[in-house]
PyMOL commands that place a pseudoatom at each C-alpha (Angstrom):
pseudoatom trace, name=CA, resn=MET, resi=1, chain=A, elem=C, hetatm=0, pos=[115.582, -72.057, -89.017]
pseudoatom trace, name=CA, resn=THR, resi=2, chain=A, elem=C, hetatm=0, pos=[114.152, -71.788, -92.516]
pseudoatom trace, name=CA, resn=ARG, resi=3, chain=A, elem=C, hetatm=0, pos=[110.628, -72.848, -93.457]
pseudoatom trace, name=CA, resn=GLU, resi=4, chain=A, elem=C, hetatm=0, pos=[112.047, -75.881, -95.297]
pseudoatom trace, name=CA, resn=GLU, resi=5, chain=A, elem=C, hetatm=0, pos=[114.010, -76.932, -92.218]
pseudoatom trace, name=CA, resn=SER, resi=6, chain=A, elem=C, hetatm=0, pos=[110.848, -76.687, -90.136]
pseudoatom trace, name=CA, resn=TRP, resi=7, chain=A, elem=C, hetatm=0, pos=[109.181, -79.271, -92.412]
pseudoatom trace, name=CA, resn=ASN, resi=8, chain=A, elem=C, hetatm=0, pos=[111.510, -81.935, -90.967]
pseudoatom trace, name=CA, resn=VAL, resi=9, chain=A, elem=C, hetatm=0, pos=[111.233, -84.141, -94.065]
pseudoatom trace, name=CA, resn=ALA, resi=10, chain=A, elem=C, hetatm=0, pos=[113.897, -85.715, -96.228]
pseudoatom trace, name=CA, resn=GLY, resi=11, chain=A, elem=C, hetatm=0, pos=[114.503, -87.072, -99.705]
pseudoatom trace, name=CA, resn=VAL, resi=12, chain=A, elem=C, hetatm=0, pos=[111.702, -87.243, -102.236]
pseudoatom trace, name=CA, resn=THR, resi=13, chain=A, elem=C, hetatm=0, pos=[109.186, -85.838, -99.749]
pseudoatom trace, name=CA, resn=GLY, resi=14, chain=A, elem=C, hetatm=0, pos=[111.191, -82.621, -99.490]
pseudoatom trace, name=CA, resn=THR, resi=15, chain=A, elem=C, hetatm=0, pos=[111.511, -82.458, -103.269]
pseudoatom trace, name=CA, resn=ILE, resi=16, chain=A, elem=C, hetatm=0, pos=[107.732, -82.742, -103.671]
pseudoatom trace, name=CA, resn=LEU, resi=17, chain=A, elem=C, hetatm=0, pos=[107.107, -79.985, -101.123]
pseudoatom trace, name=CA, resn=ARG, resi=18, chain=A, elem=C, hetatm=0, pos=[109.685, -77.722, -102.797]
pseudoatom trace, name=CA, resn=HIS, resi=19, chain=A, elem=C, hetatm=0, pos=[107.887, -78.300, -106.120]
pseudoatom trace, name=CA, resn=VAL, resi=20, chain=A, elem=C, hetatm=0, pos=[104.591, -77.221, -104.533]
pseudoatom trace, name=CA, resn=GLN, resi=21, chain=A, elem=C, hetatm=0, pos=[106.376, -74.180, -103.102]
pseudoatom trace, name=CA, resn=ALA, resi=22, chain=A, elem=C, hetatm=0, pos=[107.816, -73.339, -106.536]
pseudoatom trace, name=CA, resn=LEU, resi=23, chain=A, elem=C, hetatm=0, pos=[104.236, -73.000, -107.833]
pseudoatom trace, name=CA, resn=GLY, resi=24, chain=A, elem=C, hetatm=0, pos=[103.807, -70.042, -105.479]
pseudoatom trace, name=CA, resn=TYR, resi=25, chain=A, elem=C, hetatm=0, pos=[102.302, -71.779, -102.474]
pseudoatom trace, name=CA, resn=VAL, resi=26, chain=A, elem=C, hetatm=0, pos=[103.400, -71.287, -98.882]
pseudoatom trace, name=CA, resn=VAL, resi=27, chain=A, elem=C, hetatm=0, pos=[103.892, -74.829, -97.606]
pseudoatom trace, name=CA, resn=SER, resi=28, chain=A, elem=C, hetatm=0, pos=[103.768, -75.895, -93.974]
pseudoatom trace, name=CA, resn=VAL, resi=29, chain=A, elem=C, hetatm=0, pos=[103.961, -79.247, -92.202]
pseudoatom trace, name=CA, resn=HIS, resi=30, chain=A, elem=C, hetatm=0, pos=[102.145, -79.928, -88.936]
pseudoatom trace, name=CA, resn=ARG, resi=31, chain=A, elem=C, hetatm=0, pos=[102.620, -83.013, -86.791]
pseudoatom trace, name=CA, resn=LEU, resi=32, chain=A, elem=C, hetatm=0, pos=[99.521, -83.317, -84.647]
pseudoatom trace, name=CA, resn=SER, resi=33, chain=A, elem=C, hetatm=0, pos=[99.441, -85.515, -81.601]
pseudoatom trace, name=CA, resn=GLY, resi=34, chain=A, elem=C, hetatm=0, pos=[96.317, -87.191, -80.343]
pseudoatom trace, name=CA, resn=SER, resi=35, chain=A, elem=C, hetatm=0, pos=[94.426, -85.817, -77.398]
pseudoatom trace, name=CA, resn=LEU, resi=36, chain=A, elem=C, hetatm=0, pos=[94.242, -87.466, -73.999]
pseudoatom trace, name=CA, resn=LEU, resi=37, chain=A, elem=C, hetatm=0, pos=[90.785, -88.715, -74.902]
pseudoatom trace, name=CA, resn=ARG, resi=38, chain=A, elem=C, hetatm=0, pos=[91.675, -89.856, -78.437]
pseudoatom trace, name=CA, resn=PRO, resi=39, chain=A, elem=C, hetatm=0, pos=[95.410, -90.651, -78.684]
pseudoatom trace, name=CA, resn=ASP, resi=40, chain=A, elem=C, hetatm=0, pos=[94.719, -92.642, -81.851]
pseudoatom trace, name=CA, resn=LEU, resi=41, chain=A, elem=C, hetatm=0, pos=[93.976, -89.436, -83.801]
pseudoatom trace, name=CA, resn=ALA, resi=42, chain=A, elem=C, hetatm=0, pos=[97.629, -88.463, -84.228]
pseudoatom trace, name=CA, resn=CYS, resi=43, chain=A, elem=C, hetatm=0, pos=[98.330, -87.357, -87.806]
pseudoatom trace, name=CA, resn=ILE, resi=44, chain=A, elem=C, hetatm=0, pos=[100.518, -85.334, -90.117]
pseudoatom trace, name=CA, resn=GLU, resi=45, chain=A, elem=C, hetatm=0, pos=[98.941, -82.414, -91.920]
pseudoatom trace, name=CA, resn=MET, resi=46, chain=A, elem=C, hetatm=0, pos=[100.461, -80.425, -94.790]
pseudoatom trace, name=CA, resn=HIS, resi=47, chain=A, elem=C, hetatm=0, pos=[99.127, -77.078, -96.003]
pseudoatom trace, name=CA, resn=ALA, resi=48, chain=A, elem=C, hetatm=0, pos=[99.634, -75.248, -99.299]
pseudoatom trace, name=CA, resn=ILE, resi=49, chain=A, elem=C, hetatm=0, pos=[98.365, -71.669, -99.199]
pseudoatom trace, name=CA, resn=ASP, resi=50, chain=A, elem=C, hetatm=0, pos=[98.228, -69.205, -102.084]
pseudoatom trace, name=CA, resn=GLY, resi=51, chain=A, elem=C, hetatm=0, pos=[96.255, -66.049, -101.378]
pseudoatom trace, name=CA, resn=GLU, resi=52, chain=A, elem=C, hetatm=0, pos=[92.742, -67.163, -100.512]
pseudoatom trace, name=CA, resn=ARG, resi=53, chain=A, elem=C, hetatm=0, pos=[93.227, -70.773, -101.646]
pseudoatom trace, name=CA, resn=GLN, resi=54, chain=A, elem=C, hetatm=0, pos=[94.223, -73.284, -99.019]
pseudoatom trace, name=CA, resn=HIS, resi=55, chain=A, elem=C, hetatm=0, pos=[94.795, -76.983, -99.596]
pseudoatom trace, name=CA, resn=VAL, resi=56, chain=A, elem=C, hetatm=0, pos=[95.123, -79.325, -96.615]
pseudoatom trace, name=CA, resn=ALA, resi=57, chain=A, elem=C, hetatm=0, pos=[96.296, -82.947, -96.791]
pseudoatom trace, name=CA, resn=ARG, resi=58, chain=A, elem=C, hetatm=0, pos=[96.109, -85.166, -93.713]
pseudoatom trace, name=CA, resn=VAL, resi=59, chain=A, elem=C, hetatm=0, pos=[97.312, -88.731, -93.078]
pseudoatom trace, name=CA, resn=ALA, resi=60, chain=A, elem=C, hetatm=0, pos=[96.885, -90.602, -89.801]
pseudoatom trace, name=CA, resn=LEU, resi=61, chain=A, elem=C, hetatm=0, pos=[100.153, -91.742, -88.260]
pseudoatom trace, name=CA, resn=ASP, resi=62, chain=A, elem=C, hetatm=0, pos=[98.822, -95.246, -87.691]
pseudoatom trace, name=CA, resn=GLU, resi=63, chain=A, elem=C, hetatm=0, pos=[98.206, -95.848, -91.403]
pseudoatom trace, name=CA, resn=PRO, resi=64, chain=A, elem=C, hetatm=0, pos=[100.684, -98.144, -93.168]
pseudoatom trace, name=CA, resn=GLY, resi=65, chain=A, elem=C, hetatm=0, pos=[103.509, -96.787, -95.307]
pseudoatom trace, name=CA, resn=GLU, resi=66, chain=A, elem=C, hetatm=0, pos=[105.616, -93.653, -95.279]
pseudoatom trace, name=CA, resn=VAL, resi=67, chain=A, elem=C, hetatm=0, pos=[103.123, -91.097, -93.964]
pseudoatom trace, name=CA, resn=ASP, resi=68, chain=A, elem=C, hetatm=0, pos=[105.239, -87.994, -94.764]
pseudoatom trace, name=CA, resn=TYR, resi=69, chain=A, elem=C, hetatm=0, pos=[105.649, -89.081, -98.382]
pseudoatom trace, name=CA, resn=ARG, resi=70, chain=A, elem=C, hetatm=0, pos=[101.983, -90.051, -98.780]
pseudoatom trace, name=CA, resn=CYS, resi=71, chain=A, elem=C, hetatm=0, pos=[100.811, -86.760, -97.319]
pseudoatom trace, name=CA, resn=ALA, resi=72, chain=A, elem=C, hetatm=0, pos=[103.136, -84.781, -99.622]
pseudoatom trace, name=CA, resn=CYS, resi=73, chain=A, elem=C, hetatm=0, pos=[101.801, -86.722, -102.620]
pseudoatom trace, name=CA, resn=LEU, resi=74, chain=A, elem=C, hetatm=0, pos=[98.218, -85.900, -101.642]
pseudoatom trace, name=CA, resn=LEU, resi=75, chain=A, elem=C, hetatm=0, pos=[99.088, -82.224, -101.298]
pseudoatom trace, name=CA, resn=ALA, resi=76, chain=A, elem=C, hetatm=0, pos=[100.843, -82.203, -104.674]
pseudoatom trace, name=CA, resn=GLN, resi=77, chain=A, elem=C, hetatm=0, pos=[97.799, -83.741, -106.346]
pseudoatom trace, name=CA, resn=MET, resi=78, chain=A, elem=C, hetatm=0, pos=[95.568, -81.088, -104.746]
pseudoatom trace, name=CA, resn=VAL, resi=79, chain=A, elem=C, hetatm=0, pos=[97.560, -78.286, -106.351]
pseudoatom trace, name=CA, resn=GLY, resi=80, chain=A, elem=C, hetatm=0, pos=[97.609, -79.974, -109.754]
pseudoatom trace, name=CA, resn=ILE, resi=81, chain=A, elem=C, hetatm=0, pos=[100.966, -81.727, -109.854]
pseudoatom trace, name=CA, resn=ASP, resi=82, chain=A, elem=C, hetatm=0, pos=[100.900, -85.008, -111.788]
pseudoatom trace, name=CA, resn=LEU, resi=83, chain=A, elem=C, hetatm=0, pos=[103.290, -87.298, -109.922]
pseudoatom trace, name=CA, resn=GLU, resi=84, chain=A, elem=C, hetatm=0, pos=[102.671, -90.257, -112.219]
pseudoatom trace, name=CA, resn=GLY, resi=85, chain=A, elem=C, hetatm=0, pos=[103.929, -88.491, -115.348]
for i in range(1, 85): cmd.bond("trace and resi %d" % i, "trace and resi %d" % (i + 1))
show_as sticks, trace
zoom trace
């Protein structure tokens, strides 16, 4: 399994993460489940790492909208990608 396959994302979300990767970052996607005490804390977390710099975007799974896409957009903004342009 390649790193991109491990992301388990599709469409535009994958394109955004590949763009971040093309800037030289190692990108990873983590799907975190809630604990027994706080099951409502489940979230998706995406990391972009380049040497000593690490950017982490996190979106709770109970928030409205496409959480994978929103998290990827946050990560892209953190590394300086202008998604509106």
